[in-house]
C-alpha positions in Angstrom: -7.5 7.5 9.8 -11.0 6.0 10.4 -12.1 4.1 13.3 -14.0 1.4 12.7 -16.2 1.6 15.6 -17.9 5.3 15.8 -16.8 6.2 12.8 -14.8 9.4 13.7 -11.9 10.9 11.5 -8.2 11.4 12.4 -6.5 13.7 10.5 -2.6 12.5 9.8 -2.1 14.4 6.8 1.4 15.5 6.6 2.6 13.6 9.8 4.1 10.8 8.0 6.7 12.9 6.6 6.2 11.1 2.7 3.7 11.2 -0.1 1.7 8.7 0.7 -1.3 6.6 -1.7 -2.6 3.6 -1.8 -3.4 1.7 1.6 -4.5 -1.5 2.9 -4.8 -2.7 6.1 -3.7 -6.0 7.7 -6.4 -6.7 10.1 -5.1 -9.6 11.6 -1.5 -8.2 12.6 -3.0 -4.6 12.8 -0.5 -3.1 10.5 -1.6 -0.1 8.3 0.7 -0.6 4.7 1.1 3.1 2.7 3.3 3.6 -0.6 5.2 6.5 -0.7 4.9 7.9 -4.6 7.7 10.2 -4.0 10.4 7.7 -4.0 12.2 6.2 -7.2 11.2 3.5 -7.1 8.1 3.6 -4.8 8.3 2.6 -1.2 6.6 0.2 0.9 5.9 1.7 4.2 4.3 0.7 7.4 1.9 3.9 8.9 1.1 4.3 12.8 -2.3 4.5 13.1 -1.6 6.5 16.1 1.2 9.2 15.4 0.8 9.1 11.5 4.7 7.8 11.5 5.6 5.8 8.4 8.2 3.2 8.7 10.1 2.2 5.6 9.8 -1.4 4.3 11.1 -1.7 1.2 11.5 0.1 -2.4 8.8 -2.0 -4.7 11.6 -2.2 -7.4 11.1 -2.0 -11.0 7.8 -0.8 -10.4 7.9 3.3 -11.2 3.4 4.5 -10.3 2.0 2.1 -7.4 -1.0 4.4 -6.3 -3.2 1.4 -4.9 -3.1 -1.4 -2.4 -5.1 -4.0 -1.2 -4.4 -6.9 1.5 -6.2 -10.2 1.3 -6.8 -11.5 5.0 -7.2 -14.6 4.0 -4.1 -15.7 2.1 -2.3 -12.9 4.5 -0.5 -11.3 0.9 -0.3 -7.7 -0.1 -1.1 -7.1 -3.4 -0.7 -3.6 -5.9 -1.1 -2.4 -9.3 1.7 0.0 -10.9 -0.7 2.4 -13.3 2.7 3.0 -15.8 2.9 -1.0 -16.5 -0.8 -1.9 -15.8 1.2 -4.9 -13.9 0.0 -6.5 -10.7 1.8 -7.2 -8.3 2.3 -9.4 -5.1 4.6 -7.2 -2.7 6.2 -8.9 0.1 5.3 -7.4 3.1 9.0 -8.5 5.4 11.1 -6.2 1.8 8.7 -4.6 -0.7 10.3 -6.5 -3.4 6.9 -7.2 -6.0 6.3 -10.3 -8.1 4.8 -9.6 -11.1 1.4 -11.5 -11.7 0.4 -10.8 -14.6 -0.2 -7.1 -16.7 -3.5 -5.9 -18.4 -1.5 -2.6 -20.0 -4.8 -0.2 -18.7 -4.6 2.7 -16.3 -6.0 0.7 -13.3 -6.5 3.5 -10.4 -8.1 1.1 -8.1 -7.5 -2.0 -6.7 -9.9 -4.6 -4.2 -10.0 -7.8 -2.7 -13.6 -9.4 -1.6 -13.5 -11.6 1.0 
């Protein structure tokens, strides 16, 4: 975890007990989201920023390779990209259920929202 206050790094690798890729932070609620890519389908989790423990929210049903997340702080929405299909997903932060917004059929490896 990277401290915004002083830039220090706290290593929580392995502490989640899951294979996490794709992190997004909701600064308003202070929630850190991640995707467990070892699960099939991938699972949306929250990650405790102190202990690194992961808590399951739900499966990102219909997706197979979600490795990038981005949180839009203005709208309060979480987005992800399924690399396998190229689909841009809006992900429900309460259930993990995705809504496909479109597809580019490309190997998207990163997602960011400029606010």
